[in-house]
N, C-alpha and C positions, 0 to 999 in steps of 0.2 A: 401453486405448488406440488409437488410431493414430495411427504414425510411419511417417518414409519409411525404405523398407528401407534396410539400408547396402549395399546390389549396387541401386541405382535410377540410373535414368540421370542425376536429377536432379542427383547428386554428380560430376558430369562437369562441373559449372559451376564447381565450388569448387576447390579444393587436397587435392589426389586423399589426402593423408596423414589425414584430418579422420575420416573414415570408422573406420582402423586405431584413432584414437583413442578412439572412443566407443567401440570393442568392448575396448580395453582397458580406458578409465576403468571399462565395468560389471562388471571382474573384483575393482575395489579403488575403491569409492566412498568418497567424502571432499572434506570441502572445503580439503584440504591435501597435494595430488599435484601433482604435475608433468606429467599428463597432464591436468586439470583446469584449470590455468594456461596450458599450451600452448593448448587448446581454447576460452580465453577469447580470447587473443590473436587468434585467428581471428575472432570475432564481437563483441569490443565495443571499442572504443576513444573514453576518454574520455566517453561520452553518445552515440557513433556506434553506430547497429545495422549490422554488415558485410555485406556479401550470404547469408554462409551461416548467417548469426546464425537465419533461419527455417527454415530446416532440421533446427540441432540442439538449439534450445530443446524439440519436443517429446520427444527422449530424454533430455534433462537433466530435463524434467520426471516423465516414466516413471522411472528412478532415484533423485528425491527421493520416488517415492511407494513404493516398494519396500523402502525401510533404514529402519532406526529412528529415531526422533526425534530423539535425540540426535547422530542425523549427516544428519538432512535438515531440520532448522528451519535449517541453515546455508545448504545449497543451496536450499533455498526461499526464504530471502533474497535470497542472491545471481539467483536467477531474478527475483524480484521487483523490483528494482533497475536488471537487463538489462530487463526487460519494459516499464515502463514508459514508457519511451524509444521505443517499435516502432512507432507512427504514424505518426513522422516518416519514416520511410527503408523504405516496402513498394512504392514504385510502381516498382520494376522486378523484385518478386520474381515468379516463374511464380505461376499461381490456384492448381493444384496442391499446389503446398507450403505458398502463403499457408492453403488452405483446411485444412489436417492442422494447420496450427503455432493455426489460431483457433479449431480443436476442441481442440487440446491446453490451450489456455488456460482454456476452459470445464471440461475435464476437473481440472484446476490448481486451479479455483477451488474448485469441489466437496474434491476428496480435502485438501486443504491446510483448508482447514475443518472438514472431519469430523478429522483430525488435531489442529488447534488445540483442538477444542473437548472434546476428550476429557481435553485438557492441566487439573490440577489447579490449576494455579497456573506461569506462564512468567516467566521471567525477566525485568526490565523494559528490558535490551538488548535481547534476542531481541524482545521483544513490539514495540518500537518500531521494527523491520521485519517482523516477519512478520504484525502485521496492514495495513498499509498495502501490503501484498505482494499481500490479498487484491484490494484494490482494482485492483493493476495486471490481476490475472490478471483481473478483470472489466470492464478496457477503461477504468477511470474515473481520470481526473484526479487526482484524490487519490493515484493509486497514485506519483504524484513526491517524496510525507514520504516513502518508502523512501528514497529518492538525496538528500535536500536534508541542513538541517543542523537544519530546526525542531525538530524530534524528541531532539536531544543532550543527554547526560545532563553534567554535573547542568544546564548554560546550554545552550538552541540560541539558531540568532542565523537570522535571515533578514532579506529586503527587504520592503519594501510601499512604497506610494505612495496618492496620493489621486487621484480623477478630473480632477486635473491635471497629472497623469503626477510630482508631486514623489517621487523615490524618497528611500527615507533605512533606515536600519538599523536593527533589534530586538533584543533579546536576549528571549528565551522563557524563562519558569520558570514551576513549578507557582503560584506567587500570580500570574503574568498576563502578559502584553506590555507591554515600555515600549522605548522610541525607546534606540538604543545610546548609555550612556555616563549615562542617569540612572539617579538612585537610585531601587531595587527600592521599590514602591510597590504592596501589596495589592492587586488587584482581585478584586471579588465576581463568581465567575462566573454568568454572566448565565443566565435560566430561558430555558425556552422553549417555547412552547406547540405541542401535536401537534396543535392544528387548525390550526396554519402547514404543516403536508403535508402538501402537494398537488402531486404529478406524475403521470403514467400510467406506472403499471407496466404492462413490456412482457416482464419476466421469465418465461417460462415452463418455467427449470430452475433454480428455485430455488437456489443451493448454500449460505447465508448462515441456514438457520431451525434447523442443528445446535444456532446458539449461545441458540434463544429457552428450554430449560429453564435456563442459567445466567441469563437476565435476570431472569426469573420469580423464579427463588428470590433475586437479590437484592432486588428491587422488594417483596417479600414479607417482605422483612429486618424492616423498619420501622424501621430507626435512621437511614437514611439523610436527609441534607440535602434538602430540597424543590426547590432546585436543580437538584441534581444528580439526582433522583428526574425531574423532567422531561426530562431529556436521555435518562436509560432507557427512558421510556412512550414517548420518541419512534423508540427504538433497537429498541425490541420492534413497534412496525407497520411500521418499515423492514422488518427478518431476516423476518418473517414473509412479504413479499412479495418480499425480494431487493432486488439492487442492479443497475441498470443505469447506462451513462454519464451517463443523464439526471439522475440525482441531484444535487439543487443541493448546491453546495460546502458551504454553512451546514451541512445534513445529516450530511454524509461526517466534518466537526468531532468532531459528536455522537457517529454511529455507533462510531468509532474511538474515542472518550475511554469511551465504554461498555461494549465489550471490554475495553478495558485497564482499565477500573475494577471489571470482574469475575474478571479473570483475572491479571491484575498489579499495578501499585502505583498507590495513588492519586494522587501526582507524576504518572506518566504520564500516567493520564487528565488532568488536571487541566489540563495544556499544553495537549493538543485540546482541550476545555471552553473553553479563553480565547481559542479559533481566534473566538467571537463577542465577545469581546471590540471598546466603539468604540475606534476609536486617534481623535489629534487632531494633521496635518498639521504637522510641525516649521516650516516654510514659510508654507504660508497660513493655517493654523489649521484647516480642511476637516476633518469628523467623520465617520467612516467605520468599518464593522464589520471586523475583519482581515480576514475567512474573502472578502468582496467583494471585495478586489484583492490575495489571496495571491499570492506572486511565483513562480507554475509556470513563469510565460514565462520566467525565470529560467534553467531550468535545463538 
């Protein structure tokens, strides 16, 4: 993959220590090193991508692509968290640096997907960061899931709002999404209609089809509840075509849930399927699907 050479003139725009840190980190790749902590201080600050971010991330993607999964999984997750904010801070970055950065995301999308597809089962904690990170690499807004608290176990949390912008906190459970402080009330996972799946595919470099066999095997199992099966069938269509930033948010919830259902836990998957739950505003009583006003703007 293409990355900025460590003797490139562009490093002169940033702190002179960064190339040396990357060189040192390449000798001991881990998420528990002083070098990575220092690198993170240079590129990320509480949700802000600092100027060196776009030059450094391709190197981290390269490192994650060349170590065993036990090490790579944490690095992929960290990169996914950081990258989900990248669109907001690009304006002053040199075009050549951005071009390399964008190419590295396409590489990361394909490489990370292939590595995940090879795993028989993924611990739910890891999976709840790794699969949303794939959306980050695809530049899809669902990548914010890697950063937010919706996915947290055993209970997630989030903010939602109706069309009148009445905001309220919710608790996210495997049994459904409820206003904060309201007693848990099991919701039936909504079924989805694959005929509802309409958006122009523009992805000529589909890095997601490596999951198709896993989905096909699960669909052919014959023991899956019809409502969950409907999400898996929708996911099959998406995976065959790829993910672009235009993928409607409701389908992103279905796809992530389906991947979790196939390779992690049912509970983690159900949280994503419940993104289709119909909410009732605690102020005005308006009803709306949760995905419609998911709080990505609050991160």
